[in-house]
N, CA, C and O atoms as CSV, one atom per row, in Angstrom:
chain,resi,resn,atom,element,x,y,z
A,1,MET,N,N,129.621,-36.758,10.149
A,1,MET,CA,C,128.472,-36.082,9.948
A,1,MET,C,C,127.627,-34.516,10.790
A,1,MET,O,O,127.189,-34.768,11.913
A,2,THR,N,N,127.429,-33.112,10.322
A,2,THR,CA,C,127.271,-32.617,10.967
A,2,THR,C,C,125.428,-33.006,11.877
A,2,THR,O,O,124.903,-34.082,11.592
A,3,LYS,N,N,124.874,-32.288,12.621
A,3,LYS,CA,C,124.231,-32.380,13.647
A,3,LYS,C,C,123.389,-31.585,13.147
A,3,LYS,O,O,122.861,-31.145,14.168
A,4,LYS,N,N,122.732,-30.932,12.027
A,4,LYS,CA,C,121.935,-31.277,10.991
A,4,LYS,C,C,121.733,-32.035,10.646
A,4,LYS,O,O,120.713,-32.670,10.912
A,5,GLU,N,N,122.859,-32.460,9.644
A,5,GLU,CA,C,122.974,-34.142,9.244
A,5,GLU,C,C,122.210,-35.375,8.784
A,5,GLU,O,O,121.828,-36.143,7.902
A,6,LEU,N,N,122.306,-34.821,10.569
A,6,LEU,CA,C,122.069,-36.395,11.614
A,6,LEU,C,C,120.732,-36.196,12.014
A,6,LEU,O,O,119.814,-37.015,11.954
A,7,ALA,N,N,120.703,-34.962,12.453
A,7,ALA,CA,C,118.841,-34.270,12.256
A,7,ALA,C,C,117.631,-35.255,11.264
A,7,ALA,O,O,116.648,-35.996,11.281
A,8,GLU,N,N,118.403,-34.717,10.651
A,8,GLU,CA,C,117.167,-34.779,8.673
A,8,GLU,C,C,118.051,-35.911,8.814
A,8,GLU,O,O,118.596,-35.923,7.710
A,9,ARG,N,N,118.483,-36.760,9.398
A,9,ARG,CA,C,118.890,-38.457,8.662
A,9,ARG,C,C,117.538,-38.861,9.168
A,9,ARG,O,O,116.582,-39.065,8.419
A,10,ILE,N,N,117.496,-38.980,10.632
A,10,ILE,CA,C,117.037,-39.568,11.375
A,10,ILE,C,C,115.408,-39.081,11.545
A,10,ILE,O,O,114.579,-39.574,12.311
A,11,GLY,N,N,115.214,-37.933,10.569
A,11,GLY,CA,C,113.853,-37.222,11.281
A,11,GLY,C,C,113.646,-36.652,12.710
A,11,GLY,O,O,112.885,-36.909,13.644
A,12,VAL,N,N,114.477,-35.918,12.520
A,12,VAL,CA,C,114.219,-34.762,13.784
A,12,VAL,C,C,114.820,-33.672,13.702
A,12,VAL,O,O,115.391,-33.445,12.635
A,13,ASP,N,N,114.884,-32.716,14.721
A,13,ASP,CA,C,115.218,-31.011,14.720
A,13,ASP,C,C,116.509,-30.911,15.497
A,13,ASP,O,O,116.716,-30.868,16.709
A,14,PRO,N,N,117.150,-30.891,14.670
A,14,PRO,CA,C,119.333,-30.161,15.353
A,14,PRO,C,C,119.060,-30.057,16.776
A,14,PRO,O,O,119.860,-30.573,17.556
A,15,LYS,N,N,117.660,-29.237,17.368
A,15,LYS,CA,C,117.616,-29.042,18.749
A,15,LYS,C,C,118.128,-30.413,19.702
A,15,LYS,O,O,119.051,-30.478,20.515
A,16,THR,N,N,117.322,-31.280,19.337
A,16,THR,CA,C,117.085,-32.553,20.103
A,16,THR,C,C,118.162,-33.264,19.662
A,16,THR,O,O,118.338,-34.229,20.405
A,17,ILE,N,N,119.045,-33.202,18.682
A,17,ILE,CA,C,120.801,-34.104,18.644
A,17,ILE,C,C,121.234,-32.854,19.954
A,17,ILE,O,O,121.292,-33.432,21.039
A,18,LYS,N,N,121.499,-31.521,20.064
A,18,LYS,CA,C,122.251,-31.061,20.835
A,18,LYS,C,C,121.667,-31.290,22.507
A,18,LYS,O,O,122.348,-31.158,23.524
A,19,ASN,N,N,120.136,-31.688,22.421
A,19,ASN,CA,C,119.341,-32.356,24.184
A,19,ASN,C,C,120.221,-33.712,24.172
A,19,ASN,O,O,120.727,-34.109,25.222
A,20,TRP,N,N,120.309,-34.073,23.544
A,20,TRP,CA,C,120.270,-35.520,23.282
A,20,TRP,C,C,121.653,-35.723,23.816
A,20,TRP,O,O,121.832,-36.573,24.689
A,21,GLU,N,N,122.968,-34.769,23.206
A,21,GLU,CA,C,124.495,-34.782,23.629
A,21,GLU,C,C,123.955,-34.728,25.397
A,21,GLU,O,O,124.992,-34.906,26.035
A,22,THR,N,N,123.074,-34.600,26.135
A,22,THR,CA,C,123.581,-34.243,27.786
A,22,THR,C,C,122.338,-35.890,28.397
A,22,THR,O,O,122.150,-36.999,28.896
A,23,SER,N,N,121.778,-34.268,27.554
A,23,SER,CA,C,120.994,-36.016,27.903
A,23,SER,C,C,120.665,-37.675,28.078
A,23,SER,O,O,120.270,-38.335,29.039
A,24,LYS,N,N,121.061,-38.066,26.527
A,24,LYS,CA,C,120.726,-39.665,26.432
A,24,LYS,C,C,122.181,-40.058,25.386
A,24,LYS,O,O,122.363,-40.814,24.431
A,25,PRO,N,N,122.997,-39.141,26.128
A,25,PRO,CA,C,124.638,-39.140,25.217
A,25,PRO,C,C,124.230,-41.240,24.851
A,25,PRO,O,O,124.402,-41.523,23.665
A,26,GLU,N,N,123.907,-42.095,25.487
A,26,GLU,CA,C,123.968,-43.751,25.294
A,26,GLU,C,C,123.065,-43.204,24.678
A,26,GLU,O,O,123.953,-42.714,23.982
A,27,LEU,N,N,121.736,-42.616,24.048
A,27,LEU,CA,C,121.832,-43.126,22.586
A,27,LEU,C,C,121.296,-42.543,21.543
A,27,LEU,O,O,120.339,-42.726,20.790
A,28,LEU,N,N,122.875,-41.161,21.806
A,28,LEU,CA,C,123.314,-41.088,20.395
A,28,LEU,C,C,124.602,-42.510,19.874
A,28,LEU,O,O,125.027,-43.052,18.853
A,29,LYS,N,N,124.726,-42.548,20.973
A,29,LYS,CA,C,125.975,-43.047,20.160
A,29,LYS,C,C,125.310,-44.866,19.584
A,29,LYS,O,O,125.945,-45.766,19.034
A,30,LEU,N,N,124.182,-44.834,19.909
A,30,LEU,CA,C,123.524,-46.249,19.336
A,30,LEU,C,C,123.326,-45.785,18.078
A,30,LEU,O,O,123.582,-46.475,17.091
A,31,ILE,N,N,122.825,-44.501,18.006
A,31,ILE,CA,C,122.468,-43.825,16.789
A,31,ILE,C,C,123.876,-43.490,15.699
A,31,ILE,O,O,123.934,-43.407,14.472
A,32,TYR,N,N,124.631,-43.390,16.473
A,32,TYR,CA,C,126.162,-43.233,14.981
A,32,TYR,C,C,126.912,-45.191,15.087
A,32,TYR,O,O,127.442,-45.756,14.130
A,33,LEU,N,N,126.772,-45.640,16.098
A,33,LEU,CA,C,127.700,-46.794,15.281
A,33,LEU,C,C,126.413,-47.761,14.641
A,33,LEU,O,O,126.730,-48.941,14.793
A,34,GLY,N,N,125.038,-47.631,13.960
A,34,GLY,CA,C,123.668,-47.709,13.461
A,34,GLY,C,C,124.009,-47.243,11.950
A,34,GLY,O,O,123.518,-47.567,10.868
A,35,LEU,N,N,124.633,-46.707,12.166
A,35,LEU,CA,C,124.932,-45.589,10.966
A,35,LEU,C,C,126.162,-46.370,9.853
A,35,LEU,O,O,126.269,-46.807,8.707
A,36,ALA,N,N,127.189,-46.113,11.518
A,36,ALA,CA,C,128.627,-46.862,10.800
A,36,ALA,C,C,128.619,-48.207,10.304
A,36,ALA,O,O,129.165,-48.694,9.314
A,37,THR,N,N,127.713,-48.831,11.408
A,37,THR,CA,C,126.859,-50.510,10.158
A,37,THR,C,C,126.720,-50.276,9.255
A,37,THR,O,O,127.504,-50.851,8.499
A,38,GLU,N,N,125.640,-49.256,8.520
A,38,GLU,CA,C,124.648,-49.407,7.847
A,38,GLU,C,C,125.396,-48.996,6.705
A,38,GLU,O,O,125.366,-49.518,5.590
A,39,LYS,N,N,126.096,-47.975,7.092
A,39,LYS,CA,C,127.821,-48.217,5.168
A,39,LYS,C,C,129.018,-49.190,5.230
A,39,LYS,O,O,129.744,-49.368,4.252
A,40,HIS,N,N,129.224,-49.893,6.566
A,40,HIS,CA,C,129.867,-50.890,7.077
A,40,HIS,C,C,129.416,-51.739,5.552
A,40,HIS,O,O,130.095,-52.057,4.575
A,41,VAL,N,N,127.659,-51.958,5.944
A,41,VAL,CA,C,126.853,-53.393,5.043
A,41,VAL,C,C,126.607,-52.674,3.727
A,41,VAL,O,O,125.815,-53.302,3.024
A,42,GLN,N,N,127.081,-51.464,3.144
A,42,GLN,CA,C,127.305,-51.005,2.705
A,42,GLN,C,C,127.825,-51.210,1.214
A,42,GLN,O,O,127.392,-51.525,0.106
A,43,ASP,N,N,129.342,-50.742,2.022
A,43,ASP,CA,C,130.597,-51.035,1.433
A,43,ASP,C,C,130.509,-52.315,1.430
A,43,ASP,O,O,131.021,-52.626,0.354
A,44,VAL,N,N,130.132,-53.407,2.033
A,44,VAL,CA,C,130.329,-55.561,1.311
A,44,VAL,C,C,128.985,-55.569,0.853
A,44,VAL,O,O,128.324,-56.535,1.236
A,45,GLU,N,N,128.367,-54.673,0.072
A,45,GLU,CA,C,127.847,-54.616,-0.705
A,45,GLU,C,C,128.428,-55.173,-2.299
A,45,GLU,O,O,128.405,-56.147,-3.052
A,46,ALA,N,N,129.141,-53.248,-2.119
A,46,ALA,CA,C,129.438,-53.165,-3.369
A,46,ALA,C,C,130.724,-53.780,-3.596
A,46,ALA,O,O,131.521,-53.394,-4.451
A,47,TYR,N,N,130.962,-55.068,-2.546
A,47,TYR,CA,C,132.351,-55.078,-2.750
A,47,TYR,C,C,132.306,-56.455,-3.502
A,47,TYR,O,O,132.869,-56.976,-4.464
A,48,LEU,N,N,131.366,-56.771,-2.593
A,48,LEU,CA,C,130.847,-57.646,-3.579
A,48,LEU,C,C,129.894,-58.064,-4.591
A,48,LEU,O,O,129.772,-59.184,-5.088
A,49,GLN,N,N,129.160,-56.882,-4.852
A,49,GLN,CA,C,129.081,-56.758,-6.574
A,49,GLN,C,C,129.965,-56.438,-7.694
A,49,GLN,O,O,129.740,-56.419,-8.904
A,50,GLU,N,N,131.512,-56.078,-6.705
A,50,GLU,CA,C,133.166,-56.571,-8.006
A,50,GLU,C,C,133.114,-57.369,-8.438
A,50,GLU,O,O,132.845,-57.646,-9.607
A,51,ILE,N,N,133.500,-58.279,-7.134
A,51,ILE,CA,C,133.353,-59.345,-7.166
A,51,ILE,C,C,133.002,-60.048,-7.931
A,51,ILE,O,O,133.780,-60.868,-8.419
A,52,LYS,N,N,131.432,-59.954,-8.381
A,52,LYS,CA,C,130.780,-61.120,-8.891
A,52,LYS,C,C,130.687,-60.316,-10.647
A,52,LYS,O,O,130.075,-60.722,-11.635
A,53,LYS,N,N,131.548,-59.084,-10.481
A,53,LYS,CA,C,131.978,-58.431,-12.050
A,53,LYS,C,C,132.820,-59.665,-12.310
A,53,LYS,O,O,132.747,-60.542,-13.172
A,54,ALA,N,N,133.335,-59.534,-11.672
A,54,ALA,CA,C,134.542,-60.370,-11.982
A,54,ALA,C,C,135.104,-61.227,-12.627
A,54,ALA,O,O,136.009,-61.475,-13.424
A,55,THR,N,N,133.989,-61.757,-11.827
A,55,THR,CA,C,134.243,-63.242,-11.671
A,55,THR,C,C,132.795,-64.416,-13.042
A,55,THR,O,O,132.584,-65.561,-13.441
A,56,ASP,N,N,132.279,-63.022,-13.160
A,56,ASP,CA,C,131.306,-63.749,-14.463
A,56,ASP,C,C,131.875,-63.481,-15.711
A,56,ASP,O,O,131.123,-63.752,-16.647
A,57,LYS,N,N,133.268,-62.909,-16.098
A,57,LYS,CA,C,133.458,-62.412,-16.707
A,57,LYS,C,C,134.351,-63.271,-18.143
A,57,LYS,O,O,134.694,-62.624,-19.132
């Protein structure tokens, strides 16, 4: 994910992301971890839906 995409996703200016890289690296790390967790949850939900479809047949 580019800085521009991340900025759009969380509703800040891309310059803010660039600033956070040096001034608040831990905040940026938490944001990326949160997005990764969100993706993982979505993947698990999709997998559970596939299992449900398979068992409903």
